[in-house]
N, C-alpha and C positions, 0 to 999 in steps of 0.2 A: 325823662318826663315822669317825675315822681308824683303820680296822681292816684295811687291805689290806697284803699282803706286797709289798714293792718288789723289783724285779730290774733290774740296771743294763744288761744286754746283751740285745738282741733276737735271737732265733734267726733264721737267714738267711731262712727261709721266712715269717717274720712281720715281717721288717724293713720299715721305712718309708723307708729311705735313698733308694730310687728313686721314692718317691711325689712327684708334682708337683702342687702346688695349681693352681687355676684362675688363668691368667695375667691380668694387669691389662688387657690389650687385648681379652680375650674378653668377650662380652656376658654380663650377669648374667641369664641365662635358664635355667630348669630345668623338666623334666618329672618329675612324681612319679606313679608308677604305683601306684594303690591309694588308696581314700578311707576307710580305717579309721584307727585311732589312730596306727599307725606312719607312715603316709603323711601324715596331717594335721599331725602334730607337726613333721616335718622340713620340710614346705611352709611352715608358720608361721614357723619359725626362719629359713628363707631369705627369706621376705617381710619379716621384721623387718630383715634386712640389706640391703634394697632390691632384692632379686631379683624378677623377674617369673616367676611359677610357674603352670604348667598342671598340674592334677591330673586324671588319667584314671581313672575308676571304671567297671568293667565292668557293674555292676548299675544299676538305675534310681534308686538313692538311695545316699548315702554312709552310712558307719557301719553296715554290715551285719555278719554273723557275730558274734563275741564283742564287738565294739565296739558292738553294738546292745543289750547288756544294760542294764537300768535302773540297776544299781549294781555297782561293784566295790570291793573292800576295799583300803585303803592300809596296808601294814605290811611290815616286813622279813621275810626268811627266816632263822629261827633254827636253827642246828645246834650240836651239842655241841662240835665241833672247829673251828667257824668256818671252814669250808672255802671254796673258791673261789666256790661259788654264793652262800654267805652274804655273802662280801666284795663280790661283784658287786652283789647286790640291796641291800646297805647303801648302796653308792655310788649305785645307781639311785634309792633312796628320797630321797636328798639332792636329786637333780635334780627328782624328782617334786614334792616339797614346794616347791621354789623356783618351779616353774611354777604350782602350784595355789593356794598360799596367797593371793596377791593376787586371784586369780579368785574364790575362795571369799569373801573379804572384800568384794569389789565386786559380788557377785551375778552374775558373768558365766557361771557354770556351776552345775549342780545338784550338790549334795553337802554334806558337812559335815565339818569337822575336830572330830568329837565323841569322839575317842579310840577305841581299838580294844582289845578284850579277846580275847586268844588263850588259849582254854581248853586245858588239858593233859588229854587224854581217856584217857591210859594212864600206867602207871608209867614206861614208856620216854620218853614225852613230857615228863613231869615232870622227869626227869633231863636231857633235852635242853635244855629251856627254862631250867632253873636253871644248867646249865653255860654256856649262851649268855649268861645275865645277867651272868656274871663278866667277860666281855670288853666289855660295853657301857659307854658313858659313864654316869656317875652321873645318875640321874633320867630317862634315856632310856626305861627300862622299869621297872615296879614289880611285884614278885611279890605276888599277892593270894590269900588263902585263899578257899575256897568262899563263906563268908559275905560277905567283902569283895567278891568278884566279883559275887555276887547283888545286893548293894546298888549296885555300879557300873553294872550292866546294867539294873536295874529288874525283874528276873525271877529266879526261883530256879534255881540250879544246884548240883550236888554236886561240881563240879570247881573247882580253883584254876587259876591261870594267870598269864600276863604281861599287864599293862595298859600300853599304849603311849599316852601322852597326846597325841602328835603324829599318831596314826593317825586314820582316819576312812573315809569313802566318797566316791566320786564317780561321776557318771553319764558313762560314756565317750562316749556320743553327744553330750552337751552340750559336752564338751571338743572333739570333732571339729568340731562346728558353730561353736564359738567360734573355733577355729583357722582354719577355711576361710572365715570371714567377712572376713578381711583383704582390703583393697582390691587388693593385688598378686597375689591368687590367683584363678585362673579354673578352675572345676570343669566338666569335661565328663563327662556320664553316658553309659551304654550304649556304652562304648568298650572293646572287647575287644582287648587288645594281642596282635599276632601275632609281632612280632619287634622287636628293638632292634639297630640297626646303627651302626657307626662310619663316618662319612662321610669323615674325613680320615685317610689312611693314612701320611702323611709324618711325619718325626721332629719337625718344627716346623711344624705346620699354622697357616696364617694365616686360615683360615676359622673364624669364631667360632661357627658352628653345627656342633659336633663330632659330635653324636649325632642319630639319627633314630629315632623310635618309630613303628612301623607298626601301625595298627589295621585292623579290617575295613573301615572306611569312609573313613579319612583317614590323615594322617601329621603328626607334630609334631617340629620340630627345636629343639635347645637345646644349650647348653654342657655341661649336667649332666643326667644321668638318675638318679633314685633309684627302685629297684624295691622296693615294699612291698606285695606282693600277697597276703600271707597264705598259707594252705595250699591253696586250691582251684585255683590256676592251676598245675597240675602241669607243663605244657609249658614255661612260662617258668622255673619253679623248676629244672627239669632242665637247661635251657640255661645257667643260672647255676650249676649243680652244687650246688644247695642241698638237703640231705636233710631237707626239711620235710614233716611228715606231719599230716594233719588229724585232730583228735580231737573228736568231738561232745560238746557240753555242754548240758544243759538246766537253766535257772534257773526256779524256780517263783515265781509271783506270788500274793499273798494280799490280799483285801479286808479292810475294817475288821471285818466280822463273823467273819472266820476267825482273828483273833488275840485274845488275852485282854488284852494290854497292849503298849504301844509300847516297844521297846528304847531305852535311853538312850545306848547306845554301839553302834558296829559290833562284831560278834562273829565270830570264826572258831573253828571246832571241827573236825569232820571235813569240814566244808564251811564256808560262811559265811552269815550272816544279817544283814539290814539293814532298819531302818525309816526312812522318810523321805518327803519330798515328791518324787515322781518325775515330776510333771507329766503324769500319764496321765488321760485322760478316763474311763478305766475304774475310777478310784478305787482303784488299787493303793496300798496303804500299807506293804507289807512284801514282801521277796523272800528266797528262800533257795535255795542251790545249792552247787555245780553238779556235775552228773554227769560222769563220764569214760566214754565209751561207744565206744571203739575196738573193732572196725573199723566200727561202725555208721555208715553215711553217709546215712541217711534224715533229712530235714529237718523232720519233723513232731513235735509234742509227743506224749508218751505218758503214760498213767496210771501205768505202772510206774516211770518216772523221777520223776514227781510224788511218788509214795509214797516212793521212795528219799530224796528231799530232805526230806520231812516226817519220815521216820524218823530221819535224822541230826540234824535240828534238835531233835526231841523228846527224843532221847537226851541232848543237851547242855542243853536248856532245856525241861524237862518241862511247865512251866505256860504256855509262851509261846503255842503254837498251840491252837486248838480241837481237841478229839479227834474221831476219826471220819475216814472217807475223804472226799476232796474230791469234791464233786458237779460242780464246774466245773473244767475243765482250762485253766489260764492260765499263760503263761510265755513264754520265749524260747529258741530253739535256735540255737546258733552253733558254728562249727568253729574250734577253736584251732589255730594253726600251731605244732606242737611239733618239737623236735629230739632226737636220740638222747642228748645229754648234758644236756638240760633247761636250756640257756642259749641266748639269742638269737644271731642271726648279723647283724652289721652292720659296715659299713666299705666301703672301696673294693674292687671286685671284682678278683681277680688276673687276670693274663694266662694263661689256662688252657693255651693252646698252648705258650707259653714254659715254663710250670711243668712240663708233661708232659716236655718235652725236657730241662729242667735238673734236675728232681728225680725225677719218677715213673718215668722210663725209666732211671734211674741206680741203682747199687748203694746201698741205703739204710743201709749199715753204716759208712760213712766218718764221720770226725769232722766236726762241724758246720762248722768253718772251711773245709772242702773245697768247700762248696757256695756258689754265687753268691747275692747278695741278691735277694729277691722282686721281681717286676715286676708292675705293675698296669695296668688299663685306665683310663687317666686320664679322670676325669669320670663313671665308671659306678659307682654305689654301690648297696648293698642294705641294707634293714632288715626283717628277717623272723624267724620262729621265736620270737616273744615269748611264745607259750604262754599259760598261765593267769596269768602274772605280768606281763603286758604293761604294766599301770599302774605297775610298778616298773622298767621297762626302756625303754619307747618314748621317754620324754622324754630320758633319758641318751643313747640312740642318736641322737636328733635333734641334741642339743647336740654330740656328738662328730663326727658326719658333717659338720655345717656348719663346725665348727672345723677339721676336716681339709681340706675343699675350699677354704677361704679362707686356708690357710697356717698355722694354729695347730697347736700340739702336741696330741697326744691327751690327753683328759681322764682317761684310765685309766692306772694303773701297768702296766708291761709284763706282769706275770702275768695281769691281767684282760683286757688288750687281746688277748693271745694266746688267751685262753679264749673270746672271741667272734669271732675272726678268721674270715672267710669260707673260708679255705683249710684250716682245722684238721682237718676230717674226712678230706679227701684225704691230708693229710700223715700223719695217724695211721695210716691203712691202709698207706701206703707204708713208713713207718718200722717197722711190724710185719711187713713182708714179705707183706702180704695183697693180693689183687686189689682194684682200685677197684670201689666199689659203683655199680650203676645206679640213679640217683636217681628214675627213673620208677617204681621198685619200692618206694620208701620208704613 
């Protein structure tokens, strides 16, 4: 889906000219901090390249938070003007499908490429989806009337919308487990990371253990560290200057007696709804969600959120769920790592000290060619801020990070690479003449 805007020149603060890939003499060892989707995918890509990877997870099991949801929807982000976010998530969807299609086919993960119906729940959404359809490749999406949509889904709706034949759903936890089962990956649980330190301070270090990750009980050395901790490790996110904020989301689970019929496709409306085999002993056959509950940081299920999810689903699909309030509260609560511009943050981490001296403490009004090219902390990467659309960004982030550290060109055109660059928020504040934000307060 070639819908991205190209740019030939990288701005100095986003330039990769000073980026140095991992040298041939360095050991192929990596530590990935975080056992969710973002961490598992980059660990898997490294393992595929022959790297020995240690994954550090602070909790007692991997795939916690939003990565623990029973299902997530696979579909692009459609906007009328096909803006940077739409362009990015179209690119992300391409990577997602490349990863998932063979796994769906071979039964390695739970999910189905059963198509996705995006219902237009308002006149504004109708205009947006129909305008977006104009820039999509032929047959990538099909506009359907309410009657056609009802037949496609197997349940009544009064709304039309876009049907994506390549869409579907996947269980994030099954993807994480499939990734982390690689022989070259070693998972360490109950590992709370306290610091990440550079061991070699020389210009040309000859010690191939360049980074040390300190935990409460041990330390791990490696040539590369990728921090993919999500939203709840505020201390580490602040150290890396990542403006990531947790947003609570509750997904509701339904048993066979709570639905009138199984959906034939994955559906998005003002939320999303999925029927499928989730592998749960509790006999969950359908899920619907998810709430956005900032700044609520409680990790328990609530009947109010359950009712909210049912209300949204019933508005779109009036005959799908049994009527009446739920007697049983079942679901999952997770905290999505969100960013101010609703795009993820991934790539090599800038040298923040150098950046402060070279940019942030300088007059921001000079022409761009006045400033030197960005410098990076070689071998230190981040993949975070994937938010509610992590299934359409984490795979692309993993591909791009591994491509970068092994010497390949970025998989993204300049405009999109700038849009996810770890330095972008600090640069925006500086160029506007505003003080830098304290990311402890995000």
